[in-house]
N, C-alpha and C positions, 0 to 999 in steps of 0.2 A: 577682176579678182578670179583666181582659180576656184572653180565651184567646190572642190574638195575642201579647200581652206575655209571658204565661207560656211559650209555645213559644219565643220569642226568648231569654228568660232561660235556659231549659234548654239551648238550642243553644249559647249563649255559654259556659255552664259546661262544655260537652262538648269545647271546643277547647283544645289539640290532642290531648290524651292522657288522657282522663278515666278515673279509677278509681272515683270516687264521684260521685253526682249531687247537685246543689245544690237540688233541688226538694223540696217538702214530702212527708212520709210520713204515712200514716194513723196513727191512734192505735195504739201497739204493743199486742200481746196479752200482758198481764202474766202470764197463766197458762201461757204456753208453757214447755216443758221446756228446760233448759239445752242449748245447742248443743254438739256434739262438737268439741273442739279438740285436735288432735294436737300433743303437746309438741315433736316434731321440726319441724313446720311453724311453730309459734310461735317456736322458737329461730331458725329461718331468717328469719322476719319481723323479729325483733329485730336480727339481723345486718344486714339491709337498712337498717333505720332507723339503726343505728350508723354504717354506711358513708356513708349520705346526710348524716347530721348532721356527720360528720367531714370531709366534702368542703368545700374552700374555693371551688372553681370547677369548672365542668362545661361541656363542649360536646358536641353530638351532632346527628346527622341523625335524622329520624323519618318514619314512614309510618303512616297510619291508613286502614284499609279496613273498610267497613261494608256489610252486605247486609241489605236490608229485606224482600226476598221473593226466591224462586228466580229467578236470571237477572238480577237487578237489584242493582247495587252502586255505591258511590261511594268515591272514594279521595282522600286528601289527603297531601301530603308537605311537608317543610320542614326547618328547622334551628333550633337553639336554643343560647344560651350564657347561663350564669348565673355570677354572682360575688357572694359574700356581702359585706355584709349585705343589699343591696337593689338590685343591678344585674341587669338582665334584657334579653334580646332574643330574640324568637321570631317567625319568619316562616313562614306556612302558606299553601300554594297548593292550590287545587282541581286535580285531575288528571283528564283525560279520555282515554278510549281511542280512538285513531285507527282508524276502521273499516277503512281500507285496509291499514295496516301492523300493527295490533294492539298498537302501542306506546302507553304511557301518557305524556302530555305535560302540562306545566303550562298552566293557562289563566288569563288575566287577571292582575290585581295581587294581591299577597299580603295576607292578614290578618295584621296586625302588632301585637305587644305589645312595648313597650319601656319601660325605666326607666333613667334616667341617674343615679339616686340621689336626685334631687330631685323630678323629675316622672315620672309614669307615663302612657303613652299607649296607647290602643287605636285602631287604624286599620283600618276594614273595607274590603272590596274596592271599594266605590263611592267611596272617598276620604273618607268621613265619619270624623272622629276625635273621640275623647273624651279629655279631659285631667284628671288628678287629681294631688294631691300624693302622692309616693311615701312610704310608711311607712318611717321610719328603720330599723326592725328587720326590714323585709321582709315583714311580715304582709300577707296579701292578694295577694301576688305569686304568679304561677304558676297562677292560676285553680284549677280542680279537677283539675289534671293532674299525674300523676307524671312527672318527679321534683319538679315545682314546689312543691306544698304541703309535702312533707317537707323539701325542700332549704332553703326559706326560713323555715319555722316548724315546730319540733319538735312543737308542739301539734297539728299536722295530719299527723303521721306515720301510716304504715300501721297501727302498733300502736294509735294513738289512734283511728283509724277503726274498727278491730276492736272496741275497747272500747266505742265508741259503739253499734255494732251489737248488742253483747251487752246493753247497758243498755236498748236499745229493743226487744229480743227480735226483731231482724231477722236475726241470724246463724243459718244452718242448720248449716254445718260448715266447719272449716279443717283440711285434711289435707295430708300430705306425699305428693307424687305421684311421688317417685323421681327418677331422672336421665333426661333426654332430650336428643337431639341436634337442634340447629337451625342451619342454615347452616354446618355443619362444626364447630361448637363444642358442648361439653357444658354442660348447665345442670341445676340442681336446680329442681324444679317445686313450687309451692304451689297446691293446688286449694282455691278459696275459693267457697263458695255462701252466698248471702244473699237475703233479700227486698229488692227495690230500695227506695231511700229516697224514692220518689215514686209517685204513683198513675197507672197507665197508663189508667185509665178503664174503664168496663164493656165497651166493644166490643173493645178489645185484650185485656183480661183473659180474655174468653171463649176466646181462642186457647190459653191456658195449661191444662195438665191440672188438672182440678178447680177452675179459675178462680184458681189461686194462681201469681202471677208470681214467678219466681226468676231470679237473676242469678248465673251461674257464671263464674269467672275462673280461668285457668291462668297463673300468673305464673312466668316463666322467669328464674331468678336466676343471674347469671354468677359467675365466680371472683372478680370484684371486689365481690361482694355487692350489686350493683345489679340492678334489674329491667330486663332488655333487651327482653322481649317479654311481651305479654298477649294471650291468645286468650280471647274472651268470648262468652257466649251468654245472651240473654234467651229464655226458653222460650215466646215469642210470635212467633218467627220472625225475631228481630233477632240477627245474629251479626257478628263482626268480629275484627280483629287490630290491635293497636297495637304498634309496634316502634321501639326505639332502635338505631341503628347508628353505627359510627365514634365510639364514646364516648371522650372524652378526659377523664380525671379530673385535676383541679388543673392545667390548662394555665396558661400565663403570661398573665393578663388583668389589666388595671388599670381604673380608673375611666374613663380616656380611651377604652378599648375600647368603651364604651357611650354615647359621644356620639351623639345622635340629632337629626336634622333632619326635620321633616315633609316628605313628598314634595310636589312641585309639584301644585297643584290640590286639595290636602287642604282640607277645610272642616269647620267645626263642624256638629253636627246641626241640622237645621231644627226650630224649636220645634214640639212636638206640639200638635195642636189640643186646646184644653181640653175636657174632658168636660162635657157640658151639666149644669147644676146639677140636683140632685134636688129633689123637692118641698120647698118652703120651709117654715121654721119658721112656725107660726101658721096655716098652711093647714089646711083641713078634710081629715082623712085619708079618702081615697076608700073606700067600702065595696066589698067583694068577696066572692066565694064560692070556697072551696077545699074539698078533700076530705081526710078523715082516712084513715089506712091501712086502716080498716075500710069505707071508702066513704061515710061520713056527710058531710053538708054542714056547713061552718062559715062563718058570716058574721062579718066584723069588727064589724058593728054589734051583734052579740050581747053585746059586751063594753063597750058604752057605760056610763060610770060607773066604769070601772076604768082603771088605768094599763096600757098595752099595749106590749110590746116586740116589734116585728116584725123578724125576721131573715131576709133573702132569701139563699138559698144554692142550691147544686147538688151532686149526687153527684160530678161530674167536677172540681169546683173545689178544688184543693189548699189555697189560703188559707182557703176556707170550712171545710174539714175541720180545719185548724189552729186555727181560732177556736172550735170547738165545745166543747172542754173548759172554756174560759173561760165560754162561755154557760151551760154546765151548772152551774158554780159560782155564777153569778149567780142562776140559776133556784132552786137550793137555798136561797138566802138570801131570796128574795122570794115564793116560791110560796104562802105563807100570809099575805101582806101586801097583799092586794087588787091584786096585779100579775099580769098574764097575759103569759107568754112564748110566742110562736108562731113557730116556725121554718118558713118557707114555701119549699118546694122549687120553684124556677122554672127555666125554660130547660132542661128535662130531659124524659126520657121516663118513663112510668109504671112500666115494668118495672124500670128502674134504681133508681127511688125505692123500690119494693117490696123489692128485694133489699137496698138500703142499710138500710131499716128492720129487716129480719130480722137482718142482721148486727150491728146496733148497739142492739138492743132492751134489752140489759143494760148498755150503756155509758153512754147518756144518758137522763135522766129527763124532759127538757123535751118538750112536745108538738110534733109536726111535722104539716104538711099539705102537699098537693100542688096546684099550680096546674093546673087542668084544661086550660088553653091549651097546656101543654107547651112546645114550642119554637116555637109560632106567634107571630105578631107582636102580637096583642092579648092580651098577658100582663099579669099583675098588676104585676110589678116595673117593666117598661118603659113600658107604656101608661098606668098609673095613677099610679105613684110616680116616674116619670122616671129610673129607675135604668139606668145604662149599664155598671156593673161590680159584681161581687159578690166578697166578702160586703158587704152594705149593711144597716145597721140603722136603724130608726125608733123613737123613743120617742113614744108618743101619750098625751096627758093624758086625764083623766077626762071632759073635754068633747069628746073626739074630734078634737082638733087636734094637729098635729105639734109636739112640744116640742123635738126634737133629731133629728139624723141623723148616722150615722157611716159613712163609706165606707172599705172595706178593713179589714185587721187588722194591727196593728203589733207583734204578738208578746206575750210574757208581761207586758210593761210596759204594755200597752194596757188602761187602766181607765177609758176615757171613759164607758162605759155606767154604771158605778157612780156616777160623778160626776153624770151627768145624772139618774139616778133619785133621788139624794139631793136635788137641787135641786127635785124635785117632792114632797119630803117623805117619800120612802120610807126606812124605817129599814134602811140597808145600810152595810156596812163599805166605806169609801173609802180605798184605800191612799195613802200619802203621795206615791207616784210617779204618781198618776193624771194622765193627759194632759188638758190643757185643750182 
């Protein structure tokens, strides 16, 4: 994945009131001990889900404050209104602090999400808009933000998120934090600690104690059994608060309340420039030298006469990490069939690669090597194979020519690699759902 696109996707998932992240997590530790779950906290979480599921409509004002380092913070504020099954409007403004008065004031135009029951719009601050069909049942509305996911889709409730964390061994603890007062009202508090569902990368992870990033949430549950406030802390120096105020449960709203007209000057996104094509099928695969974790040199030409799978990846690339369990399954099937699988770490630094190898030495069996160019321009992936985004795979035939290439990873249904190897006569199981 292009790093700019990954950052944009994560940022979009975070607006306006994110409780969970939508980006990829590393492979879970299946050996981890079961997390501690306080029955009282779990009962309160279930009560929140029941209240949210039972609501027909909801309006509220919200604020989001984030601090990335001491003395530097950003703030957003806005309002939202929801009506089941699939009506939505939420406007979010960036807020800046006036140096003279010390007051926070809205800046520019709002970030808008709107659904009139038939169409769903996202309008960003520069006037660019994206338009999609609105799901009749409301699935996909509300982004990654409470109360949106739970309100429109019970399958994305807080309890469902907890269960997913338990299954992936990301949950550390769920505890009852007692009663606390906030802005003159009493709340019951849930203390929720988990590993985040995405990789912060080696540089940020170094800031966490023992290199383990944790996400702590304190959820303030009101007498209406809705979450009014979340105070959160990533132990890498990222802290913040998200709050709902002036909550109205089941106000009188109708479909007409959600009529939406695009603002003057709104425009569809400009077509993104197409990524340059990777090295074409039929081209001779350029030879290169890479290094093993032990420091030995490996040449691609050493494998002439064998079918080779080249997988370009990086330690910081979430989609690359997501694809690796699949690559490992393919390797297990072909390792004794005159097929070489070589995962080449590119656009990375040697220390991060060495750490990754140590952490995953019992997880994956396929061989990995490191591009000595690191993050420099004359790297194997970009300079020789014309790769502009990772993960990217090449299948090279026994004559040393490119037989196929795959850009990106499309999830568990992505079986392009199996199909391409089968076309070269490799005895491998090809699922019926294999992508063409």
